[in-house]
C-alpha positions in Angstrom: 11.3 7.0 -35.0 7.6 7.7 -34.4 5.4 5.6 -32.2 7.0 2.4 -31.0 4.7 -0.6 -31.5 4.2 -3.2 -28.8 2.3 -6.4 -28.8 -0.8 -4.7 -27.5 -0.6 -1.7 -29.9 1.1 1.7 -29.9 2.5 2.9 -26.6 0.8 6.0 -25.5 1.3 8.3 -22.5 -2.0 7.1 -20.8 -1.0 3.4 -21.3 2.4 4.0 -19.7 0.8 5.9 -16.8 -1.8 3.1 -16.3 1.0 0.5 -16.2 3.1 2.6 -13.9 0.1 3.1 -11.5 -0.6 -0.6 -11.5 3.0 -1.6 -10.9 3.4 0.9 -8.1 0.3 -0.3 -6.5 1.6 -3.9 -6.6 5.0 -2.8 -5.2 3.2 -1.0 -2.3 1.1 -4.1 -1.6 4.2 -6.4 -1.6 6.2 -4.0 0.7 3.4 -3.4 3.1 2.5 -7.1 3.3 6.1 -7.9 4.1 6.3 -5.2 6.7 3.1 -6.4 8.4 4.3 -10.0 8.3 7.9 -9.5 9.4 8.3 -6.2 11.3 5.0 -5.3 13.0 5.1 -6.4 16.6 2.1 -4.7 18.1 -0.1 -7.3 19.9 -3.3 -5.4 19.0 -2.4 -6.0 15.3 -1.6 -9.7 15.7 -3.4 -11.7 13.0 -3.8 -8.8 10.6 -2.5 -9.0 7.1 -2.6 -6.7 4.1 -5.4 -7.9 1.9 -5.5 -5.1 -0.7 -3.8 -1.8 -1.6 -5.6 0.9 -3.6 -3.4 3.8 -4.9 -5.1 7.0 -5.7 -4.9 8.4 -9.2 -2.7 11.3 -8.1 -0.3 8.9 -6.2 -0.7 10.8 -2.9 -2.9 8.4 -0.9 -3.0 4.7 -0.4 -6.0 2.8 1.1 -4.6 -0.3 2.8 -7.2 -3.0 3.5 -6.3 -5.2 6.5 -7.9 -8.5 7.1 -7.8 -10.3 10.4 -9.6 -11.3 13.6 -9.4 -9.2 16.7 -10.9 -9.6 20.1 -11.7 -5.9 20.2 -15.1 -5.1 18.8 -14.7 -1.3 18.6 -11.5 -1.2 16.6 -10.2 1.6 18.8 -7.0 -0.2 19.9 -6.3 -1.2 16.3 -6.8 2.4 15.1 -4.5 3.8 17.7 -1.9 1.1 16.9 -2.1 1.9 13.2 -1.7 5.7 13.9 1.5 4.9 15.9 2.7 2.6 13.2 2.1 4.8 10.2 5.3 6.9 10.4 7.4 3.8 10.7 5.7 2.2 7.6 6.1 5.4 5.5 9.8 5.6 6.5 10.3 2.0 5.5 8.5 2.5 2.2 10.7 5.5 1.5 13.8 3.4 2.1 12.7 0.5 -0.1 10.9 2.4 -3.0 12.5 5.2 -5.0 9.6 7.7 -4.9 9.5 11.5 -5.1 6.8 11.5 -2.4 5.7 8.6 -0.2 1.9 8.4 -0.2 -0.2 8.9 2.9 -1.5 5.6 4.3 -5.2 5.2 5.2 -6.3 1.9 6.7 -9.5 0.0 6.4 -10.1 -3.0 8.7 -11.9 -5.9 7.1 -13.2 -8.4 9.5 
């Protein structure tokens, strides 16, 4: 059959990988945003929402940008809350997404 042609040209391995990476990044963003909106009940994280998700090229790490206002200026209570929350979030991602390995979550607080 040869190369299959699509509207944007021939389908190559790198274009498939790029699309897969983008789609997984979007899925992670949607799932994490829903988890923060619906399931996170820690008062030190009230008002925080997932702003952006950046998946590493090797699919092993995710940088999660959180936006929100917090009375704490040091960010220490949020960092502790996120450390406690990370195993729960990874377990929920494992349940909802069919992945060989759930990426490590790294949080960035955007104020």
